[in-house]
C-alpha positions as a Python dict, from the first residue, in 0.01 Angstrom:
ca = {
    (1, 'M'): (0, 0, 0),
    (2, 'I'): (26, 306, 224),
    (3, 'T'): (340, 315, 442),
    (4, 'K'): (288, 484, 778),
    (5, 'I'): (558, 607, 1015),
    (6, 'V'): (446, 581, 1379),
    (7, 'K'): (616, 698, 1698),
    (8, 'N'): (461, 593, 2029),
    (9, 'E'): (111, 653, 1899),
    (10, 'R'): (-188, 494, 2067),
    (11, 'G'): (-220, 132, 1958),
    (12, 'W'): (109, 130, 1764),
    (13, 'L'): (238, -190, 1923),
    (14, 'E'): (-88, -375, 1870),
    (15, 'R'): (-89, -266, 1507),
    (16, 'A'): (270, -382, 1458),
    (17, 'K'): (193, -722, 1614),
    (18, 'A'): (-112, -765, 1391),
    (19, 'Y'): (97, -707, 1081),
    (20, 'I'): (362, -954, 1198),
    (21, 'L'): (99, -1222, 1266),
    (22, 'E'): (-37, -1160, 915),
    (23, 'D'): (311, -1235, 773),
    (24, 'E'): (370, -872, 680),
    (25, 'V'): (704, -692, 715),
    (26, 'V'): (747, -411, 969),
    (27, 'A'): (1049, -179, 990),
    (28, 'F'): (1171, -88, 1340),
    (29, 'H'): (1436, 121, 1512),
    (30, 'T'): (1740, -34, 1679),
    (31, 'E'): (2040, 133, 1836),
    (32, 'T'): (2254, 49, 1531),
    (33, 'V'): (2040, 81, 1215),
    (34, 'Y'): (1671, 31, 1133),
    (35, 'G'): (1566, -330, 1074),
    (36, 'L'): (1319, -484, 828),
    (37, 'G'): (1142, -740, 1043),
    (38, 'A'): (919, -1043, 989),
    (39, 'N'): (813, -1354, 1182),
    (40, 'A'): (1117, -1586, 1180),
    (41, 'F'): (891, -1893, 1205),
    (42, 'S'): (710, -1812, 879),
    (43, 'D'): (860, -1912, 544),
    (44, 'E'): (627, -1673, 363),
    (45, 'A'): (716, -1377, 581),
    (46, 'V'): (1091, -1436, 564),
    (47, 'K'): (1079, -1473, 187),
    (48, 'K'): (909, -1133, 170),
    (49, 'I'): (1217, -975, 327),
    (50, 'F'): (1443, -1115, 55),
    (51, 'A'): (1201, -1004, -217),
    (52, 'L'): (1158, -652, -77),
    (53, 'K'): (1531, -593, -40),
    (54, 'G'): (1638, -769, -358),
    (55, 'R'): (1868, -963, -126),
    (56, 'P'): (2079, -1255, -252),
    (57, 'A'): (1925, -1586, -149),
    (58, 'D'): (2246, -1709, 20),
    (59, 'N'): (2288, -1405, 249),
    (60, 'P'): (2150, -1510, 591),
    (61, 'L'): (1943, -1298, 830),
    (62, 'I'): (1974, -1214, 1199),
    (63, 'V'): (1695, -1305, 1441),
    (64, 'H'): (1604, -1037, 1698),
    (65, 'V'): (1449, -1115, 2038),
    (66, 'H'): (1366, -918, 2352),
    (67, 'R'): (1585, -933, 2662),
    (68, 'D'): (1369, -1191, 2843),
    (69, 'Y'): (1320, -1427, 2548),
    (70, 'D'): (1450, -1780, 2612),
    (71, 'I'): (1672, -1861, 2313),
    (72, 'S'): (1750, -2214, 2434),
    (73, 'G'): (1469, -2347, 2215),
    (74, 'L'): (1617, -2183, 1906),
    (75, 'V'): (1975, -2313, 1938),
    (76, 'D'): (2142, -2643, 2020),
    (77, 'E'): (2427, -2516, 2235),
    (78, 'I'): (2535, -2201, 2419),
    (79, 'P'): (2901, -2232, 2524),
    (80, 'P'): (3009, -2092, 2863),
    (81, 'Y'): (3203, -1804, 2705),
    (82, 'A'): (2889, -1703, 2514),
    (83, 'E'): (2690, -1690, 2838),
    (84, 'K'): (2953, -1453, 2980),
    (85, 'L'): (2937, -1234, 2670),
    (86, 'C'): (2556, -1221, 2690),
    (87, 'K'): (2575, -1095, 3048),
    (88, 'A'): (2840, -837, 2957),
    (89, 'F'): (2704, -691, 2634),
    (90, 'L'): (2334, -772, 2590),
    (91, 'P'): (2107, -603, 2521),
    (92, 'G'): (2339, -423, 2283),
    (93, 'P'): (2503, -416, 1939),
    (94, 'L'): (2631, -775, 1942),
    (95, 'T'): (2496, -1061, 1728),
    (96, 'M'): (2594, -1413, 1831),
    (97, 'V'): (2590, -1713, 1596),
    (98, 'Y'): (2502, -2053, 1746),
    (99, 'P'): (2432, -2404, 1617),
    (100, 'S'): (2068, -2388, 1508),
    (101, 'A'): (1799, -2614, 1652),
    (102, 'G'): (1621, -2591, 1317),
    (103, 'I'): (1306, -2436, 1467),
    (104, 'V'): (1288, -2114, 1268),
    (105, 'S'): (1228, -2096, 894),
    (106, 'P'): (1521, -2245, 699),
    (107, 'Y'): (1515, -1931, 482),
    (108, 'V'): (1650, -1729, 777),
    (109, 'S'): (1986, -1907, 762),
    (110, 'C'): (1961, -1985, 390),
    (111, 'G'): (1957, -2356, 464),
    (112, 'G'): (2263, -2339, 690),
    (113, 'N'): (2301, -2508, 1029),
    (114, 'T'): (2367, -2195, 1235),
    (115, 'L'): (2147, -1914, 1365),
    (116, 'A'): (2245, -1552, 1431),
    (117, 'I'): (2065, -1396, 1731),
    (118, 'R'): (2064, -1037, 1854),
    (119, 'V'): (1906, -857, 2152),
    (120, 'P'): (1888, -486, 2060),
    (121, 'S'): (1895, -226, 2338),
    (122, 'S'): (1669, 26, 2164),
    (123, 'P'): (1355, 91, 2375),
    (124, 'T'): (1149, 93, 2053),
    (125, 'A'): (1288, -245, 1948),
    (126, 'Q'): (1241, -391, 2297),
    (127, 'A'): (879, -275, 2315),
    (128, 'F'): (804, -418, 1970),
    (129, 'L'): (980, -749, 2035),
    (130, 'K'): (810, -796, 2373),
    (131, 'E'): (470, -723, 2219),
    (132, 'V'): (509, -983, 1941),
    (133, 'N'): (704, -1223, 2167),
    (134, 'L'): (842, -1399, 1859),
    (135, 'P'): (1189, -1417, 1705),
    (136, 'I'): (1192, -1149, 1436),
    (137, 'A'): (1419, -1201, 1135),
    (138, 'A'): (1552, -861, 1034),
    (139, 'P'): (1828, -733, 807),
    (140, 'S'): (1888, -360, 772),
    (141, 'A'): (1585, -178, 629),
    (142, 'N'): (1736, -69, 299),
    (143, 'K'): (1742, -198, -55),
    (144, 'S'): (2023, -448, -105),
    (145, 'K'): (2366, -282, -141),
    (146, 'H'): (2225, 64, -63),
    (147, 'V'): (2333, 274, 236),
    (148, 'S'): (2192, 139, 563),
    (149, 'P'): (1914, 349, 722),
    (150, 'V'): (1963, 537, 1049),
    (151, 'T'): (1637, 735, 1044),
    (152, 'A'): (1276, 640, 974),
    (153, 'R'): (1285, 870, 672),
    (154, 'H'): (1572, 669, 523),
    (155, 'V'): (1353, 358, 546),
    (156, 'Y'): (1060, 541, 391),
    (157, 'D'): (1278, 658, 102),
    (158, 'D'): (1361, 295, 18),
    (159, 'F'): (1028, 123, 92),
    (160, 'A'): (741, 373, 62),
    (161, 'G'): (439, 186, -69),
    (162, 'E'): (600, -155, -11),
    (163, 'I'): (567, -207, 367),
    (164, 'P'): (278, -102, 593),
    (165, 'L'): (457, 31, 901),
    (166, 'I'): (779, 194, 1021),
    (167, 'L'): (833, 215, 1398),
    (168, 'D'): (1016, 544, 1448),
    (169, 'G'): (1258, 552, 1741),
    (170, 'G'): (1451, 855, 1622),
    (171, 'A'): (1802, 859, 1481),
    (172, 'C'): (2012, 552, 1556),
    (173, 'S'): (2287, 626, 1807),
    (174, 'G'): (2538, 357, 1706),
    (175, 'G'): (2536, 421, 1334),
    (176, 'I'): (2684, 95, 1203),
    (177, 'E'): (2550, -259, 1224),
    (178, 'S'): (2616, -492, 1516),
    (179, 'T'): (2930, -695, 1565),
    (180, 'V'): (2864, -1053, 1452),
    (181, 'L'): (3038, -1320, 1657),
    (182, 'D'): (3063, -1690, 1571),
    (183, 'C'): (3005, -1885, 1893),
    (184, 'T'): (3015, -2234, 1742),
    (185, 'G'): (3383, -2304, 1817),
    (186, 'E'): (3620, -2321, 2111),
    (187, 'I'): (3674, -1945, 2105),
    (188, 'P'): (3453, -1669, 1962),
    (189, 'M'): (3538, -1548, 1613),
    (190, 'I'): (3439, -1210, 1471),
    (191, 'L'): (3253, -1249, 1143),
    (192, 'R'): (3169, -877, 1110),
    (193, 'A'): (3333, -599, 1309),
    (194, 'G'): (3116, -345, 1487),
    (195, 'L'): (3073, -140, 1802),
    (196, 'V'): (3154, -428, 2037),
    (197, 'T'): (3524, -458, 1960),
    (198, 'R'): (3766, -749, 1964),
    (199, 'E'): (3936, -598, 2268),
    (200, 'M'): (3604, -582, 2455),
    (201, 'I'): (3523, -943, 2370),
    (202, 'E'): (3869, -1064, 2473),
    (203, 'S'): (3833, -891, 2810),
    (204, 'V'): (3532, -1113, 2886),
    (205, 'A'): (3593, -1435, 2691),
    (206, 'G'): (3971, -1444, 2732),
    (207, 'A'): (4031, -1491, 2359),
    (208, 'C'): (3875, -1378, 2032),
    (209, 'G'): (3969, -1448, 1674),
    (210, 'V'): (3882, -1277, 1348),
    (211, 'Y'): (3730, -1503, 1085),
    (212, 'A'): (3873, -1507, 733),
    (213, 'R'): (3615, -1633, 486),
    (214, 'K'): (3750, -1888, 242),
    (215, 'E'): (3679, -1854, -129),
    (216, 'G'): (3350, -2019, -222),
    (217, 'E'): (3248, -2075, 141),
    (218, 'K'): (2886, -2009, 229),
    (219, 'P'): (2843, -1699, 448),
    (220, 'K'): (2755, -1761, 815),
    (221, 'S'): (2621, -1411, 870),
    (222, 'P'): (2521, -1093, 688),
    (223, 'G'): (2790, -855, 566),
    (224, 'M'): (3044, -1120, 466),
    (225, 'A'): (3008, -1169, 92),
    (226, 'Y'): (2863, -869, -87),
    (227, 'K'): (2919, -505, -159),
    (228, 'H'): (2710, -305, 84),
    (229, 'Y'): (2630, 45, 198),
    (230, 'A'): (2685, 215, -140),
    (231, 'P'): (2547, 564, -215),
    (232, 'K'): (2373, 630, -547),
    (233, 'C'): (2647, 846, -694),
    (234, 'K'): (2993, 790, -838),
    (235, 'T'): (3253, 710, -575),
    (236, 'A'): (3629, 690, -537),
    (237, 'Y'): (3845, 590, -242),
    (238, 'F'): (4196, 694, -137),
    (239, 'C'): (4418, 670, 167),
    (240, 'A'): (4543, 992, 328),
    (241, 'K'): (4885, 977, 158),
    (242, 'E'): (4708, 984, -180),
    (243, 'L'): (4541, 1319, -112),
    (244, 'D'): (4703, 1490, -412),
    (245, 'R'): (4557, 1226, -645),
    (246, 'A'): (4220, 1266, -478),
    (247, 'K'): (4233, 1645, -527),
    (248, 'A'): (4315, 1600, -895),
    (249, 'L'): (4013, 1373, -939),
    (250, 'Y'): (3796, 1629, -757),
    (251, 'E'): (3914, 1910, -986),
    (252, 'G'): (3852, 1696, -1293),
    (253, 'E'): (3494, 1627, -1186),
    (254, 'K'): (3437, 1994, -1110),
    (255, 'A'): (3579, 2102, -1447),
    (256, 'A'): (3340, 1859, -1617),
    (257, 'G'): (3045, 2036, -1456),
    (258, 'G'): (2997, 1794, -1169),
    (259, 'T'): (2962, 1853, -797),
    (260, 'P'): (3230, 1655, -615),
    (261, 'Y'): (3258, 1615, -237),
    (262, 'F'): (3512, 1463, -2),
    (263, 'L'): (3405, 1235, 283),
    (264, 'A'): (3678, 1235, 546),
    (265, 'E'): (3765, 1258, 915),
    (266, 'S'): (3800, 1602, 1075),
    (267, 'A'): (4180, 1615, 1052),
    (268, 'I'): (4167, 1560, 675),
    (269, 'C'): (3876, 1801, 626),
    (270, 'A'): (4090, 2070, 789),
    (271, 'L'): (4333, 2028, 498),
    (272, 'L'): (4051, 2059, 246),
    (273, 'S'): (3902, 2397, 341),
    (274, 'E'): (3876, 2502, -26),
    (275, 'F'): (3677, 2192, -122),
    (276, 'N'): (3327, 2060, -58),
    (277, 'T'): (3349, 1820, 236),
    (278, 'F'): (3141, 1597, 459),
    (279, 'D'): (3313, 1583, 799),
    (280, 'L'): (3291, 1243, 969),
    (281, 'G'): (3430, 1364, 1302),
    (282, 'G'): (3744, 1271, 1487),
    (283, 'T'): (3682, 955, 1694),
    (284, 'G'): (3580, 606, 1589),
    (285, 'E'): (3247, 645, 1768),
    (286, 'Q'): (3176, 978, 1594),
    (287, 'I'): (3265, 839, 1253),
    (288, 'A'): (3049, 529, 1308),
    (289, 'Q'): (2752, 742, 1410),
    (290, 'K'): (2780, 984, 1118),
    (291, 'L'): (2890, 754, 834),
    (292, 'Y'): (2553, 637, 695),
    (293, 'T'): (2385, 973, 749),
    (294, 'L'): (2655, 1144, 545),
    (295, 'L'): (2655, 876, 274),
    (296, 'R'): (2280, 930, 233),
    (297, 'K'): (2328, 1308, 232),
    (298, 'A'): (2606, 1279, -24),
    (299, 'E'): (2399, 1087, -275),
    (300, 'A'): (2148, 1373, -275),
    (301, 'S'): (2405, 1644, -351),
    (302, 'A'): (2723, 1495, -498),
    (303, 'T'): (2790, 1368, -847),
    (304, 'L'): (3116, 1219, -716),
    (305, 'L'): (3194, 1126, -356),
    (306, 'I'): (3562, 1082, -276),
    (307, 'G'): (3623, 887, 44),
    (308, 'I'): (3948, 932, 232),
    (309, 'E'): (4033, 638, 453),
    (310, 'P'): (4056, 735, 823),
    (311, 'T'): (4402, 707, 970),
    (312, 'A'): (4303, 549, 1303),
    (313, 'Q'): (4305, 171, 1330),
    (314, 'G'): (4169, -87, 1577),
    (315, 'G'): (3870, -90, 1807),
    (316, 'V'): (3553, 60, 1661),
    (317, 'M'): (3754, 168, 1356),
    (318, 'D'): (3772, -196, 1242),
    (319, 'G'): (3396, -182, 1184),
    (320, 'V'): (3409, 166, 1032),
    (321, 'L'): (3679, 70, 784),
    (322, 'N'): (3486, -246, 691),
    (323, 'R'): (3180, -37, 604),
    (324, 'M'): (3375, 233, 421),
    (325, 'T'): (3569, -3, 198),
    (326, 'R'): (3249, -187, 106),
    (327, 'A'): (3057, 135, 45),
    (328, 'F'): (3327, 254, -193),
    (329, 'G'): (3365, -84, -363),
    (330, 'R'): (3703, -177, -217),
    (331, 'N'): (3601, -497, -33),
    (332, 'T'): (3814, -798, -121),
    (333, 'D'): (3550, -1072, -83),
    (334, 'E'): (3273, -929, -301),
    (335, 'T'): (3101, -1182, -528),
}
């Protein structure tokens, strides 16, 4: 199969729709990361996503729809606080989990009774989703556990020859995946932190919890149960107060003939002027936007990548820290 990257070329939307109706998988730009999309009504198409990614069969997918799509036929209930959140944050980097009406393929939710729905703000995604006018099941367009893609080239590197089309919308502005919010209870509960923060949700809904997954419990959304976002090189992870230990590990790798790098926020990089560094920036938004790009860059040049945990906490940093700890193998709920 030949994989083609297209960007607003004549007939690109019609071609994408044709592939979707043929149960093929099409990668597309969103404001967060690129998605690997297929018709959510088709068992065959959804199963292709799992096979292409090498994705665990119990890790559910998110359904993407355009801004005017009526989701009432896909879900059983939309609580009043969810309606307020939709008006405040959609289209945007927020995924909302509802009781499923059981209309889409059961493979989307891995046999579960909930459905995760997202309305991306990316013009490329909106144009694609309006053209197909179907719910599109789409995880991030990378091989399972690899670094998420924020450019069309990243997708091509993982899936060249395996999918027919990549809809190029440029570099993703958000940089980390959407916030996932459980809207099946009395108050919304964050299942996966992201760019729409707990504080933002509380300001609209009045309350917001953070879900703690119980051991052995089936995941309700992506990003809850597995190591993700990992570069293809050796990694190590330290907090800022362990910088001397991190430097010693760096020197050991260098002495052994390797090429070590640090991945850290700007304030830490300023203390590491004599070392190879990848500078994540200074704010939560900057770090979120640069994280996956630098992880991909690191795997092409580093034999060892040493991550230094950012010092800021709360807000967007909750999502950043979630991705960093998983990328460096420090997540506590990995199975």
